[in-house]
C-alpha positions as CSV (number, residue, x, y, z in Angstrom):
1,M,37.0,117.7,167.8
2,T,34.6,116.5,165.1
3,T,32.4,113.7,165.1
4,F,30.5,112.0,162.2
5,T,27.0,112.4,162.6
6,P,24.6,110.0,160.8
7,P,21.5,110.9,158.5
8,P,18.5,111.7,160.7
9,S,16.3,108.6,160.6
10,G,14.3,108.4,157.1
11,T,17.0,110.7,155.5
12,D,19.3,108.1,154.0
13,P,22.1,109.1,152.4
14,Q,22.4,109.2,148.6
15,F,25.7,107.9,146.7
16,I,28.2,110.8,146.8
17,V,27.5,111.7,150.2
18,A,27.3,108.0,151.4
19,V,30.6,106.9,150.2
20,K,32.5,110.3,152.3
21,S,30.9,109.8,155.5
22,G,31.6,106.0,155.7
23,V,35.3,106.9,154.6
24,V,34.9,109.8,157.8
25,G,33.3,107.4,160.1
26,A,36.1,104.8,159.0
27,L,38.7,107.5,160.1
28,Q,36.9,108.3,163.1
29,N,36.7,105.3,163.7
30,T,40.5,104.8,163.9
31,F,41.9,107.6,164.8
32,H,39.6,108.8,167.3
33,A,39.3,105.5,169.1
34,E,39.9,105.7,173.1
35,N,43.1,103.3,173.2
36,Y,45.0,105.2,169.9
37,P,48.1,106.3,171.7
38,D,48.7,109.5,169.8
39,P,46.7,112.6,171.1
40,I,47.1,114.9,168.0
41,L,45.4,112.6,165.9
42,Q,42.7,111.3,168.8
43,S,41.3,115.1,168.9
44,M,42.0,116.3,164.9
45,S,39.3,116.6,163.3
46,V,37.7,114.7,160.4
47,G,34.9,115.4,158.3
48,M,33.4,116.5,154.4
49,E,33.9,120.6,154.8
50,Y,37.2,122.0,154.6
51,P,38.0,123.1,158.2
52,S,37.0,127.1,158.4
53,E,37.7,127.7,161.9
54,I,41.1,127.1,164.1
55,E,39.6,124.8,166.2
56,Q,39.4,122.2,163.6
57,Y,43.0,122.5,163.1
58,P,45.3,119.8,162.3
59,G,42.3,117.9,160.7
60,V,41.7,115.3,157.2
61,W,39.2,117.0,154.9
62,V,37.4,114.0,152.7
63,G,37.0,114.1,149.2
64,F,34.8,111.7,146.5
65,S,34.7,111.8,142.8
66,F,33.2,109.1,141.0
67,R,35.5,108.0,138.0
68,D,32.3,105.5,136.3
69,M,28.8,104.2,136.9
70,Q,27.1,101.4,135.7
71,S,23.2,99.6,136.6
72,I,23.7,96.1,136.6
73,G,21.2,93.8,134.9
74,I,19.0,95.1,132.1
75,G,16.0,96.4,133.1
76,N,15.8,95.2,136.4
77,P,14.0,96.2,138.7
78,I,14.1,96.1,142.9
79,F,11.1,96.6,144.8
80,L,11.6,98.2,148.5
81,D,9.1,96.4,151.3
82,E,7.1,99.3,151.6
83,G,3.9,100.7,150.3
84,P,1.6,100.2,148.5
85,P,3.3,100.6,146.3
86,P,6.4,99.1,146.9
87,R,9.7,101.4,145.7
88,R,12.0,100.8,142.7
89,Y,15.7,100.6,143.2
90,Q,18.2,99.6,140.2
91,L,21.4,98.3,141.7
92,W,25.1,100.1,140.2
93,N,28.7,99.2,140.4
94,F,31.0,102.4,140.3
95,G,34.8,103.0,140.7
96,G,36.2,106.5,142.0
97,T,38.8,108.4,144.0
98,V,39.2,109.0,147.1
99,T,41.3,112.1,148.7
100,L,42.5,112.8,152.1
101,T,43.1,116.4,152.6
102,I,45.5,117.0,155.6
103,V,46.0,120.5,156.6
104,A,47.8,121.4,160.0
105,L,49.0,124.8,160.9
106,T,52.6,123.7,161.0
107,S,54.5,121.0,158.7
108,K,55.3,118.8,161.8
109,E,51.9,118.4,162.4
110,R,50.7,118.1,158.8
111,D,53.9,115.4,158.6
112,A,52.6,113.6,161.5
113,I,49.4,112.6,160.3
114,S,50.6,112.1,156.7
115,D,52.4,109.5,158.1
116,K,50.2,107.8,160.2
117,I,47.3,107.5,157.3
118,I,50.1,106.2,155.1
119,Q,50.6,103.0,157.9
120,M,47.2,102.6,158.6
121,Y,46.6,102.4,154.8
122,A,49.2,100.2,154.4
123,F,49.6,97.8,157.7
124,H,45.9,98.2,158.4
125,E,45.5,94.2,158.2
126,L,48.8,94.0,160.6
127,N,48.0,96.4,163.2
128,P,44.9,95.8,166.2
129,R,44.6,99.9,166.5
130,T,44.2,100.7,162.6
131,E,42.5,97.3,161.1
132,S,39.1,99.0,162.1
133,F,39.5,101.2,159.3
134,R,38.5,98.2,156.5
135,S,36.7,96.4,158.8
136,Y,34.4,99.9,159.4
137,L,34.1,99.7,155.4
138,D,33.2,96.3,155.4
139,N,30.1,96.8,157.4
140,Y,29.2,100.2,156.0
141,P,25.3,99.7,155.6
142,Y,24.7,101.8,152.2
143,I,27.7,101.3,150.4
144,Y,29.8,98.2,149.5
145,M,33.3,100.0,149.2
146,N,36.3,97.8,148.1
147,I,39.5,100.0,148.4
148,N,42.8,99.6,146.4
149,N,45.7,98.2,149.0
150,D,48.5,98.2,146.7
151,V,48.2,102.1,145.9
152,L,48.1,105.1,147.4
153,R,49.2,108.4,145.4
154,T,49.5,112.2,146.4
155,E,48.9,115.2,144.8
156,G,51.7,117.1,146.9
157,E,52.5,118.9,149.5
158,S,51.5,122.7,149.6
159,T,51.6,125.7,151.7
160,T,49.6,129.0,151.4
161,V,49.6,131.9,153.5
162,G,46.2,132.4,154.2
163,A,43.7,130.6,156.6
164,P,39.9,131.3,156.3
165,W,39.7,133.2,160.1
166,Q,43.5,134.7,159.1
167,Q,44.8,136.1,156.4
168,D,48.5,135.6,157.6
169,V,48.4,132.2,158.8
170,I,50.3,129.8,157.4
171,V,48.2,126.3,156.5
172,Y,50.1,123.3,155.5
173,E,48.6,120.8,153.1
174,N,49.1,117.2,151.8
175,T,46.6,115.3,149.6
176,L,46.5,111.7,149.9
177,V,44.7,109.5,147.1
178,F,43.3,106.1,146.9
179,D,40.8,104.3,144.3
180,V,38.1,103.0,145.6
181,A,35.2,100.6,143.4
182,G,31.8,99.3,145.0
183,Q,28.0,99.2,144.8
184,F,25.2,100.4,146.0
185,A,21.5,100.6,145.5
186,S,19.7,104.0,144.6
187,Q,15.9,104.8,144.1
188,L,14.7,105.8,141.2
189,P,14.2,109.3,140.7
190,T,15.4,110.4,143.7
191,G,18.6,108.5,144.3
192,E,17.4,107.5,148.1
193,L,20.2,104.4,148.8
194,I,18.6,100.9,150.8
195,K,20.8,99.3,152.8
196,L,22.6,96.5,150.7
197,D,21.6,93.7,153.3
198,E,17.9,93.9,153.4
199,I,17.5,93.1,149.4
200,R,16.8,89.7,148.5
201,G,16.5,87.9,144.9
202,L,13.0,86.6,143.6
203,P,12.0,85.1,140.5
204,Y,9.8,87.0,138.3
205,L,7.0,85.1,136.2
206,G,8.1,86.4,132.8
207,E,7.9,85.3,128.7
208,E,11.3,85.7,127.6
209,E,13.6,82.4,127.0
210,S,17.0,84.2,128.0
211,T,16.0,84.7,131.3
212,K,14.8,81.1,132.4
213,V,16.1,79.5,134.7
214,S,15.6,76.4,136.6
215,D,15.8,75.8,140.8
216,G,14.9,72.0,140.6
217,N,11.3,73.5,141.7
218,G,9.9,74.8,138.1
219,V,10.7,77.0,135.2
220,W,11.3,80.8,136.7
221,Y,12.2,83.8,135.0
222,D,14.5,85.7,137.9
223,Y,13.7,89.4,136.7
224,S,13.8,91.7,139.7
225,Y,14.8,91.8,143.4
226,V,12.7,92.6,146.6
227,L,12.8,92.9,150.3
228,E,12.7,90.0,152.3
229,G,9.5,89.5,154.4
230,Y,6.9,90.9,151.7
231,N,3.4,90.5,152.6
232,P,0.7,90.4,150.5
233,N,-1.7,90.7,152.9
234,R,-0.2,93.4,154.5
235,H,1.0,95.5,151.6
236,P,-3.1,94.2,149.2
237,L,-1.9,96.8,146.2
238,G,1.5,95.3,145.9
239,P,2.6,94.1,142.8
240,M,2.9,89.9,143.7
241,T,1.2,86.9,142.8
242,H,1.3,83.4,144.9
243,V,2.2,80.7,142.1
244,D,2.7,77.3,143.3
245,D,3.9,77.8,147.1
246,K,6.3,81.2,145.7
247,W,5.7,84.7,145.2
248,H,6.1,87.3,141.6
249,L,6.5,89.8,140.9
250,G,3.0,90.4,138.4
251,K,2.9,90.2,134.6
252,D,0.6,93.2,134.2
253,V,2.9,95.2,136.7
254,D,4.9,98.4,135.4
255,P,8.8,97.9,136.0
256,Y,9.6,101.2,135.6
257,Y,7.3,102.7,138.1
258,P,9.4,105.8,139.6
259,G,7.9,104.7,143.1
């Protein structure tokens, strides 16, 4: 059985890897559970690489292709509570497609796994054994993913003579496809992701009238985000100023500092 191993501490996943990892983890969390009743799915491999060893069959190969990305806001800097100096992050919306390629050594196993994944996708909210698929994605820390529950497509079944380990072995495949949209925050220019639940909004002392907001305690300029818990005594070189009992991004700070 292939299991998903999270990246080591300090090596947060990047965008495409993080989406694939989230789907891999959701599938494993569903079908590899001790109480799942089907031993074939309970022991099948699930991973981001095409299965190349006979021990990995049957299995599911998870793929992801993003369709578009769009930054959120105009010149909206985000500062991580590390440093000095803090690092800059940018929020992004994205859309794309996830592919689940089922591979097996018999058509019966391929069809059985396809049926179970279809049932999970269509009825996960009604079945306590499969509702963990969606709940896992809902709580995934690096990427907010909203899957399209209304449409599940297929790229069709195929039969290929020649497995990676032996040329006369027949491999049976079926690829299921669904759309996903979501949000993530990445450091520029490295692409390293930040956990979304650690981002907090913070007013900015600016001069653009279009960004002026009022919260009952005066007029502020909401340009940026920083992590909650910023401490100027711990980060004396950080780009913050204390005005009227609030912390603000300083006027002279370069919002495009690459970190």
